[in-house]
C-alpha positions as CSV (number, residue, x, y, z in Angstrom):
1,X,-3.2,-3.0,-35.3
2,X,-1.0,-4.9,-33.6
3,X,-0.6,-4.5,-30.5
4,X,2.7,-4.6,-28.0
5,X,2.4,-6.3,-24.7
6,X,2.3,-4.1,-21.5
7,X,2.7,-5.6,-18.6
8,X,0.8,-4.3,-15.3
9,X,1.9,-5.4,-11.9
10,X,-0.3,-4.1,-8.6
11,X,0.9,-4.8,-5.7
12,X,-1.1,-3.9,-2.2
13,X,1.4,-3.8,1.2
14,X,-0.6,-3.7,5.0
15,X,1.3,-3.0,8.4
16,X,-1.0,-2.8,11.2
17,X,-0.1,-0.9,14.2
18,X,-1.4,0.4,17.3
19,X,-2.9,3.1,16.3
20,X,-4.8,1.0,13.2
21,X,-3.6,0.0,10.3
22,X,-1.6,1.7,7.1
23,X,-2.2,0.3,3.4
24,X,-0.2,0.9,0.3
25,X,-1.2,0.0,-3.3
26,X,1.3,-0.1,-5.7
27,X,0.6,0.3,-9.6
28,X,3.2,-0.6,-12.4
29,X,2.0,-0.4,-16.0
30,X,5.0,-1.0,-18.3
31,X,7.9,1.6,-18.3
32,X,6.3,4.0,-16.2
33,X,7.2,5.2,-12.5
34,X,5.6,3.1,-10.3
35,X,2.4,5.2,-8.8
36,X,1.3,5.0,-5.1
37,X,-1.2,6.0,-2.8
38,X,-1.6,5.5,0.9
39,X,-5.0,4.9,3.1
40,X,-4.5,4.8,7.1
41,X,-7.3,3.5,9.1
42,X,-8.3,3.9,12.8
43,X,-8.4,0.6,15.1
44,X,-12.0,1.6,15.7
45,X,-12.6,1.3,11.8
46,X,-11.4,-2.1,11.2
47,X,-12.9,-3.0,14.3
48,X,-13.8,-6.4,13.1
49,X,-12.5,-6.5,9.4
50,X,-12.3,-9.5,7.3
51,X,-9.7,-10.3,5.6
52,X,-9.4,-12.2,2.6
53,X,-7.9,-15.7,3.8
54,X,-10.5,-15.0,7.0
55,X,-13.0,-14.2,4.8
56,X,-12.6,-17.7,2.4
57,X,-12.7,-19.9,5.2
58,X,-16.1,-18.3,6.5
59,X,-18.2,-18.8,3.5
60,X,-16.8,-22.7,3.9
61,X,-17.9,-23.0,7.4
62,X,-21.4,-21.0,5.8
63,X,-21.4,-23.6,2.6
64,X,-21.0,-26.8,5.2
65,X,-23.5,-25.3,7.4
66,X,-26.4,-24.6,4.8
67,X,-27.1,-21.5,6.7
68,X,-25.8,-17.6,6.0
69,X,-27.3,-16.0,9.0
70,X,-29.4,-12.6,8.0
71,X,-27.3,-9.2,7.2
72,X,-24.3,-10.8,8.0
73,X,-21.8,-8.1,7.3
74,X,-17.9,-7.3,7.7
75,X,-15.6,-4.6,6.8
76,X,-12.9,-6.0,4.5
77,X,-10.1,-3.7,2.1
78,X,-11.3,-3.5,-1.7
79,X,-8.9,-4.8,-4.5
80,X,-7.7,-0.3,-4.6
81,X,-7.0,-0.9,-0.4
82,X,-9.9,1.0,0.3
83,X,-12.7,0.3,3.4
84,X,-15.9,-1.5,2.2
85,X,-18.3,-3.4,3.7
86,X,-18.7,-7.6,2.9
87,X,-21.8,-9.1,3.2
88,X,-22.5,-12.6,2.6
């Protein structure tokens, strides 16, 4: 059995606007046409949003303090572009 290389590329593009945010996820598999999905979220849904970079910074601060407050949960956007909960 011989398998050929099958490149896969994923991109997530987030645009903030006055009504909230639009997340567009694009997937390229090999030579096929790209597949796009878009999700829109209101400002109310995004209140307290923890972007990936801020999450890493928070983890470092919590590690330095050796303490995590109980029930520390923030809204986040997962790898699929969907809104989810990030708990520590």
